[in-house]
Jmol script that loads the backbone (N, CA, C; Angstrom):
load data "model"
ATOM      1  N   MET A   1     102.638 131.628 141.601  1.00  0.00           N
ATOM      2  CA  MET A   1     103.715 131.707 140.635  1.00  0.00           C
ATOM      3  C   MET A   1     102.961 131.810 139.153  1.00  0.00           C
ATOM      4  N   THR A   2     103.448 132.877 138.419  1.00  0.00           N
ATOM      5  CA  THR A   2     102.771 133.040 137.188  1.00  0.00           C
ATOM      6  C   THR A   2     103.234 132.071 136.182  1.00  0.00           C
ATOM      7  N   THR A   3     102.478 131.922 134.922  1.00  0.00           N
ATOM      8  CA  THR A   3     102.972 131.186 133.826  1.00  0.00           C
ATOM      9  C   THR A   3     104.275 131.540 133.448  1.00  0.00           C
ATOM     10  N   HIS A   4     104.587 132.621 133.282  1.00  0.00           N
ATOM     11  CA  HIS A   4     105.862 133.267 132.819  1.00  0.00           C
ATOM     12  C   HIS A   4     107.066 132.718 133.606  1.00  0.00           C
ATOM     13  N   GLU A   5     106.694 132.990 135.124  1.00  0.00           N
ATOM     14  CA  GLU A   5     107.887 132.505 135.983  1.00  0.00           C
ATOM     15  C   GLU A   5     108.004 131.077 136.032  1.00  0.00           C
ATOM     16  N   LEU A   6     106.975 130.160 135.798  1.00  0.00           N
ATOM     17  CA  LEU A   6     107.299 128.881 135.807  1.00  0.00           C
ATOM     18  C   LEU A   6     108.055 128.501 134.437  1.00  0.00           C
ATOM     19  N   ILE A   7     107.586 129.043 133.438  1.00  0.00           N
ATOM     20  CA  ILE A   7     108.497 128.810 132.099  1.00  0.00           C
ATOM     21  C   ILE A   7     109.999 129.290 132.448  1.00  0.00           C
ATOM     22  N   ASP A   8     110.131 130.312 133.143  1.00  0.00           N
ATOM     23  CA  ASP A   8     111.592 130.896 133.256  1.00  0.00           C
ATOM     24  C   ASP A   8     112.401 129.724 134.157  1.00  0.00           C
ATOM     25  N   ARG A   9     111.619 129.159 135.229  1.00  0.00           N
ATOM     26  CA  ARG A   9     112.303 128.323 136.113  1.00  0.00           C
ATOM     27  C   ARG A   9     112.583 127.051 135.474  1.00  0.00           C
ATOM     28  N   LEU A  10     111.652 126.454 134.714  1.00  0.00           N
ATOM     29  CA  LEU A  10     111.873 125.263 134.009  1.00  0.00           C
ATOM     30  C   LEU A  10     113.078 125.368 132.943  1.00  0.00           C
ATOM     31  N   ASN A  11     112.922 126.524 132.198  1.00  0.00           N
ATOM     32  CA  ASN A  11     114.036 126.875 131.191  1.00  0.00           C
ATOM     33  C   ASN A  11     115.307 126.874 132.082  1.00  0.00           C
ATOM     34  N   ALA A  12     115.458 127.523 133.085  1.00  0.00           N
ATOM     35  CA  ALA A  12     116.684 127.764 133.796  1.00  0.00           C
ATOM     36  C   ALA A  12     117.146 126.363 134.283  1.00  0.00           C
ATOM     37  N   ALA A  13     116.359 125.470 134.732  1.00  0.00           N
ATOM     38  CA  ALA A  13     116.833 124.162 135.147  1.00  0.00           C
ATOM     39  C   ALA A  13     116.881 123.218 133.941  1.00  0.00           C
ATOM     40  N   GLY A  14     116.863 123.566 132.793  1.00  0.00           N
ATOM     41  CA  GLY A  14     117.030 122.754 131.663  1.00  0.00           C
ATOM     42  C   GLY A  14     116.009 121.596 131.521  1.00  0.00           C
ATOM     43  N   ILE A  15     114.680 121.676 132.156  1.00  0.00           N
ATOM     44  CA  ILE A  15     113.689 120.757 131.964  1.00  0.00           C
ATOM     45  C   ILE A  15     112.721 121.166 130.828  1.00  0.00           C
ATOM     46  N   LYS A  16     112.566 120.244 130.000  1.00  0.00           N
ATOM     47  CA  LYS A  16     111.676 120.307 128.792  1.00  0.00           C
ATOM     48  C   LYS A  16     110.112 120.257 129.230  1.00  0.00           C
ATOM     49  N   PHE A  17     109.258 120.841 128.597  1.00  0.00           N
ATOM     50  CA  PHE A  17     107.856 120.945 128.827  1.00  0.00           C
ATOM     51  C   PHE A  17     107.195 121.289 127.599  1.00  0.00           C
ATOM     52  N   SER A  18     105.979 121.016 127.656  1.00  0.00           N
ATOM     53  CA  SER A  18     104.969 121.426 126.515  1.00  0.00           C
ATOM     54  C   SER A  18     103.643 122.215 127.273  1.00  0.00           C
ATOM     55  N   LEU A  19     103.037 123.056 126.541  1.00  0.00           N
ATOM     56  CA  LEU A  19     101.932 123.718 126.952  1.00  0.00           C
ATOM     57  C   LEU A  19     100.584 123.294 126.328  1.00  0.00           C
ATOM     58  N   THR A  20      99.696 123.217 127.159  1.00  0.00           N
ATOM     59  CA  THR A  20      98.283 122.990 126.555  1.00  0.00           C
ATOM     60  C   THR A  20      97.281 123.423 127.511  1.00  0.00           C
ATOM     61  N   THR A  21      95.983 123.303 127.078  1.00  0.00           N
ATOM     62  CA  THR A  21      94.986 123.560 127.997  1.00  0.00           C
ATOM     63  C   THR A  21      93.798 122.429 128.075  1.00  0.00           C
ATOM     64  N   VAL A  22      93.396 122.144 129.127  1.00  0.00           N
ATOM     65  CA  VAL A  22      92.228 121.177 129.337  1.00  0.00           C
ATOM     66  C   VAL A  22      91.095 121.816 130.024  1.00  0.00           C
ATOM     67  N   ARG A  23      91.286 123.080 130.786  1.00  0.00           N
ATOM     68  CA  ARG A  23      90.431 123.689 131.466  1.00  0.00           C
ATOM     69  C   ARG A  23      90.425 125.165 130.817  1.00  0.00           C
ATOM     70  N   ASP A  24      89.142 125.878 130.879  1.00  0.00           N
ATOM     71  CA  ASP A  24      88.924 127.064 130.288  1.00  0.00           C
ATOM     72  C   ASP A  24      89.826 128.228 131.191  1.00  0.00           C
ATOM     73  N   ASP A  25      90.087 127.852 132.468  1.00  0.00           N
ATOM     74  CA  ASP A  25      90.730 128.995 133.262  1.00  0.00           C
ATOM     75  C   ASP A  25      92.180 128.603 133.757  1.00  0.00           C
ATOM     76  N   ALA A  26      92.835 127.650 132.923  1.00  0.00           N
ATOM     77  CA  ALA A  26      94.119 127.291 133.403  1.00  0.00           C
ATOM     78  C   ALA A  26      95.039 126.976 132.209  1.00  0.00           C
ATOM     79  N   VAL A  27      96.343 126.972 132.268  1.00  0.00           N
ATOM     80  CA  VAL A  27      97.268 126.589 131.109  1.00  0.00           C
ATOM     81  C   VAL A  27      97.916 125.263 131.949  1.00  0.00           C
ATOM     82  N   MET A  28      98.062 124.319 131.244  1.00  0.00           N
ATOM     83  CA  MET A  28      98.741 123.076 131.684  1.00  0.00           C
ATOM     84  C   MET A  28     100.153 123.023 130.988  1.00  0.00           C
ATOM     85  N   PHE A  29     100.971 122.670 132.053  1.00  0.00           N
ATOM     86  CA  PHE A  29     102.447 122.344 131.720  1.00  0.00           C
ATOM     87  C   PHE A  29     102.524 120.794 131.810  1.00  0.00           C
ATOM     88  N   GLU A  30     102.967 120.155 130.670  1.00  0.00           N
ATOM     89  CA  GLU A  30     103.222 118.716 130.603  1.00  0.00           C
ATOM     90  C   GLU A  30     104.710 118.773 130.623  1.00  0.00           C
ATOM     91  N   ILE A  31     105.216 118.232 131.623  1.00  0.00           N
ATOM     92  CA  ILE A  31     106.706 118.080 131.995  1.00  0.00           C
ATOM     93  C   ILE A  31     107.281 116.636 132.168  1.00  0.00           C
ATOM     94  N   ALA A  32     108.270 116.409 131.575  1.00  0.00           N
ATOM     95  CA  ALA A  32     108.836 114.856 131.639  1.00  0.00           C
ATOM     96  C   ALA A  32     110.215 114.976 132.144  1.00  0.00           C
ATOM     97  N   VAL A  33     110.471 114.313 133.157  1.00  0.00           N
ATOM     98  CA  VAL A  33     111.851 114.178 133.687  1.00  0.00           C
ATOM     99  C   VAL A  33     111.983 112.486 133.849  1.00  0.00           C
ATOM    100  N   PRO A  34     113.301 112.128 133.861  1.00  0.00           N
ATOM    101  CA  PRO A  34     113.541 110.808 133.945  1.00  0.00           C
ATOM    102  C   PRO A  34     112.686 110.094 135.150  1.00  0.00           C
ATOM    103  N   GLY A  35     111.862 109.026 134.669  1.00  0.00           N
ATOM    104  CA  GLY A  35     111.132 108.178 135.578  1.00  0.00           C
ATOM    105  C   GLY A  35     109.829 108.937 136.084  1.00  0.00           C
ATOM    106  N   GLN A  36     109.429 110.127 135.657  1.00  0.00           N
ATOM    107  CA  GLN A  36     108.216 110.750 136.085  1.00  0.00           C
ATOM    108  C   GLN A  36     107.839 111.869 134.965  1.00  0.00           C
ATOM    109  N   ARG A  37     106.500 111.914 134.991  1.00  0.00           N
ATOM    110  CA  ARG A  37     105.826 112.981 134.188  1.00  0.00           C
ATOM    111  C   ARG A  37     104.948 113.873 135.314  1.00  0.00           C
ATOM    112  N   TRP A  38     104.987 114.990 134.980  1.00  0.00           N
ATOM    113  CA  TRP A  38     104.232 116.115 135.887  1.00  0.00           C
ATOM    114  C   TRP A  38     103.138 116.642 134.941  1.00  0.00           C
ATOM    115  N   GLU A  39     101.996 116.894 135.528  1.00  0.00           N
ATOM    116  CA  GLU A  39     100.987 117.934 134.819  1.00  0.00           C
ATOM    117  C   GLU A  39     100.820 119.062 135.893  1.00  0.00           C
ATOM    118  N   ALA A  40     101.240 120.179 135.618  1.00  0.00           N
ATOM    119  CA  ALA A  40     101.156 121.441 136.507  1.00  0.00           C
ATOM    120  C   ALA A  40     100.173 122.425 135.657  1.00  0.00           C
ATOM    121  N   GLU A  41      99.099 122.792 136.432  1.00  0.00           N
ATOM    122  CA  GLU A  41      98.303 123.658 135.927  1.00  0.00           C
ATOM    123  C   GLU A  41      98.206 125.000 136.695  1.00  0.00           C
ATOM    124  N   VAL A  42      98.559 125.964 135.750  1.00  0.00           N
ATOM    125  CA  VAL A  42      98.625 127.372 136.472  1.00  0.00           C
ATOM    126  C   VAL A  42      97.268 128.236 136.212  1.00  0.00           C
ATOM    127  N   PHE A  43      96.585 128.694 137.239  1.00  0.00           N
ATOM    128  CA  PHE A  43      95.249 129.284 136.947  1.00  0.00           C
ATOM    129  C   PHE A  43      95.264 130.784 136.938  1.00  0.00           C
ATOM    130  N   ALA A  44      94.266 131.495 136.411  1.00  0.00           N
ATOM    131  CA  ALA A  44      94.262 132.942 136.352  1.00  0.00           C
ATOM    132  C   ALA A  44      94.795 133.646 137.611  1.00  0.00           C
ATOM    133  N   ASP A  45      94.427 132.945 138.756  1.00  0.00           N
ATOM    134  CA  ASP A  45      94.818 133.659 139.949  1.00  0.00           C
ATOM    135  C   ASP A  45      96.161 133.209 140.495  1.00  0.00           C
ATOM    136  N   ASN A  46      97.128 132.531 139.662  1.00  0.00           N
ATOM    137  CA  ASN A  46      98.380 132.129 139.792  1.00  0.00           C
ATOM    138  C   ASN A  46      98.528 130.902 140.700  1.00  0.00           C
ATOM    139  N   ARG A  47      97.383 130.407 141.100  1.00  0.00           N
ATOM    140  CA  ARG A  47      97.259 129.045 141.922  1.00  0.00           C
ATOM    141  C   ARG A  47      97.812 127.921 141.045  1.00  0.00           C
ATOM    142  N   ILE A  48      98.487 126.970 141.580  1.00  0.00           N
ATOM    143  CA  ILE A  48      99.201 125.999 140.803  1.00  0.00           C
ATOM    144  C   ILE A  48      98.620 124.582 141.483  1.00  0.00           C
ATOM    145  N   GLU A  49      98.125 123.658 140.402  1.00  0.00           N
ATOM    146  CA  GLU A  49      97.704 122.254 141.016  1.00  0.00           C
ATOM    147  C   GLU A  49      98.757 121.520 140.223  1.00  0.00           C
ATOM    148  N   LEU A  50      99.251 120.467 140.860  1.00  0.00           N
ATOM    149  CA  LEU A  50     100.217 119.455 140.340  1.00  0.00           C
ATOM    150  C   LEU A  50      99.914 117.990 140.502  1.00  0.00           C
ATOM    151  N   GLU A  51      99.931 117.337 139.490  1.00  0.00           N
ATOM    152  CA  GLU A  51      99.912 115.769 139.566  1.00  0.00           C
ATOM    153  C   GLU A  51     100.953 115.331 138.912  1.00  0.00           C
ATOM    154  N   ARG A  52     101.629 114.084 139.713  1.00  0.00           N
ATOM    155  CA  ARG A  52     102.779 113.376 139.359  1.00  0.00           C
ATOM    156  C   ARG A  52     102.563 112.025 139.050  1.00  0.00           C
ATOM    157  N   PHE A  53     103.117 111.669 138.026  1.00  0.00           N
ATOM    158  CA  PHE A  53     103.035 110.345 137.592  1.00  0.00           C
ATOM    159  C   PHE A  53     104.278 109.693 137.656  1.00  0.00           C
ATOM    160  N   ILE A  54     104.623 108.713 138.322  1.00  0.00           N
ATOM    161  CA  ILE A  54     105.823 108.044 138.727  1.00  0.00           C
ATOM    162  C   ILE A  54     105.991 106.552 138.010  1.00  0.00           C
ATOM    163  N   SER A  55     107.026 106.442 137.240  1.00  0.00           N
ATOM    164  CA  SER A  55     107.133 105.167 136.607  1.00  0.00           C
ATOM    165  C   SER A  55     107.766 104.074 137.519  1.00  0.00           C
ATOM    166  N   SER A  56     107.381 102.727 137.231  1.00  0.00           N
ATOM    167  CA  SER A  56     107.763 101.692 137.928  1.00  0.00           C
ATOM    168  C   SER A  56     109.222 101.378 137.321  1.00  0.00           C
ATOM    169  N   GLY A  57     109.420 101.877 136.153  1.00  0.00           N
ATOM    170  CA  GLY A  57     110.749 101.601 135.470  1.00  0.00           C
ATOM    171  C   GLY A  57     110.556 100.362 134.395  1.00  0.00           C
ATOM    172  N   GLU A  58     109.475  99.725 134.489  1.00  0.00           N
ATOM    173  CA  GLU A  58     109.215  98.528 133.496  1.00  0.00           C
ATOM    174  C   GLU A  58     108.871  99.102 132.160  1.00  0.00           C
ATOM    175  N   ILE A  59     109.647  98.460 131.194  1.00  0.00           N
ATOM    176  CA  ILE A  59     109.434  98.826 129.811  1.00  0.00           C
ATOM    177  C   ILE A  59     108.527  97.686 129.230  1.00  0.00           C
ATOM    178  N   GLU A  60     107.479  98.082 128.474  1.00  0.00           N
ATOM    179  CA  GLU A  60     106.694  97.280 127.960  1.00  0.00           C
ATOM    180  C   GLU A  60     106.557  97.244 126.321  1.00  0.00           C
ATOM    181  N   ASP A  61     105.954  96.567 125.584  1.00  0.00           N
ATOM    182  CA  ASP A  61     106.102  96.511 124.174  1.00  0.00           C
ATOM    183  C   ASP A  61     104.600  96.874 123.496  1.00  0.00           C
ATOM    184  N   GLU A  62     104.726  96.541 122.222  1.00  0.00           N
ATOM    185  CA  GLU A  62     103.495  96.804 121.363  1.00  0.00           C
ATOM    186  C   GLU A  62     102.373  96.013 121.882  1.00  0.00           C
ATOM    187  N   PRO A  63     102.362  94.727 122.084  1.00  0.00           N
ATOM    188  CA  PRO A  63     101.190  94.133 122.627  1.00  0.00           C
ATOM    189  C   PRO A  63     100.410  94.702 123.649  1.00  0.00           C
ATOM    190  N   VAL A  64     101.326  95.287 124.717  1.00  0.00           N
ATOM    191  CA  VAL A  64     100.648  95.807 125.812  1.00  0.00           C
ATOM    192  C   VAL A  64     100.033  97.172 125.430  1.00  0.00           C
ATOM    193  N   LEU A  65     100.559  97.879 124.602  1.00  0.00           N
ATOM    194  CA  LEU A  65     100.065  99.030 123.984  1.00  0.00           C
ATOM    195  C   LEU A  65      98.623  98.779 123.263  1.00  0.00           C
ATOM    196  N   LEU A  66      98.530  97.812 122.505  1.00  0.00           N
ATOM    197  CA  LEU A  66      97.383  97.420 121.849  1.00  0.00           C
ATOM    198  C   LEU A  66      96.306  97.039 122.833  1.00  0.00           C
ATOM    199  N   THR A  67      96.592  96.386 123.979  1.00  0.00           N
ATOM    200  CA  THR A  67      95.750  95.878 124.859  1.00  0.00           C
ATOM    201  C   THR A  67      95.183  97.220 125.653  1.00  0.00           C
ATOM    202  N   LEU A  68      96.103  98.084 125.919  1.00  0.00           N
ATOM    203  CA  LEU A  68      95.688  99.318 126.595  1.00  0.00           C
ATOM    204  C   LEU A  68      94.742 100.097 125.723  1.00  0.00           C
ATOM    205  N   ILE A  69      95.019 100.192 124.384  1.00  0.00           N
ATOM    206  CA  ILE A  69      94.070 100.867 123.700  1.00  0.00           C
ATOM    207  C   ILE A  69      92.621 100.445 123.518  1.00  0.00           C
ATOM    208  N   ASN A  70      92.591  98.923 123.464  1.00  0.00           N
ATOM    209  CA  ASN A  70      91.320  98.366 123.516  1.00  0.00           C
ATOM    210  C   ASN A  70      90.716  98.461 124.816  1.00  0.00           C
ATOM    211  N   GLU A  71      91.505  98.396 125.858  1.00  0.00           N
ATOM    212  CA  GLU A  71      90.733  98.643 127.117  1.00  0.00           C
ATOM    213  C   GLU A  71      90.056  99.962 127.281  1.00  0.00           C
ATOM    214  N   PHE A  72      90.750 101.165 126.828  1.00  0.00           N
ATOM    215  CA  PHE A  72      90.170 102.483 126.981  1.00  0.00           C
ATOM    216  C   PHE A  72      89.608 103.115 125.850  1.00  0.00           C
ATOM    217  N   LYS A  73      89.219 102.370 124.814  1.00  0.00           N
ATOM    218  CA  LYS A  73      88.519 102.825 123.788  1.00  0.00           C
ATOM    219  C   LYS A  73      87.102 103.308 123.937  1.00  0.00           C
ATOM    220  N   ASP A  74      86.556 104.082 123.308  1.00  0.00           N
ATOM    221  CA  ASP A  74      85.000 104.409 123.647  1.00  0.00           C
ATOM    222  C   ASP A  74      84.123 103.317 123.228  1.00  0.00           C
TER     223      ASP A  74
END
end "model"
wireframe off; spacefill off
backbone 0.3
color backbone group
């Protein structure tokens, strides 16, 4: 599937997304749907790699955010 075909499919489905790049040879779609976030990368040869992040449904607050920032800082 090409980048434009994926854009058309997501738009037709009413699914919001943003585009970014993290690899020189691919465009990344960051897609958020209820309870999940997807990262789909479309490569120059139209190959797609997909990673899904599924929520536990637990909502946390600022102290947890600050703990995570401290845990993952350089």
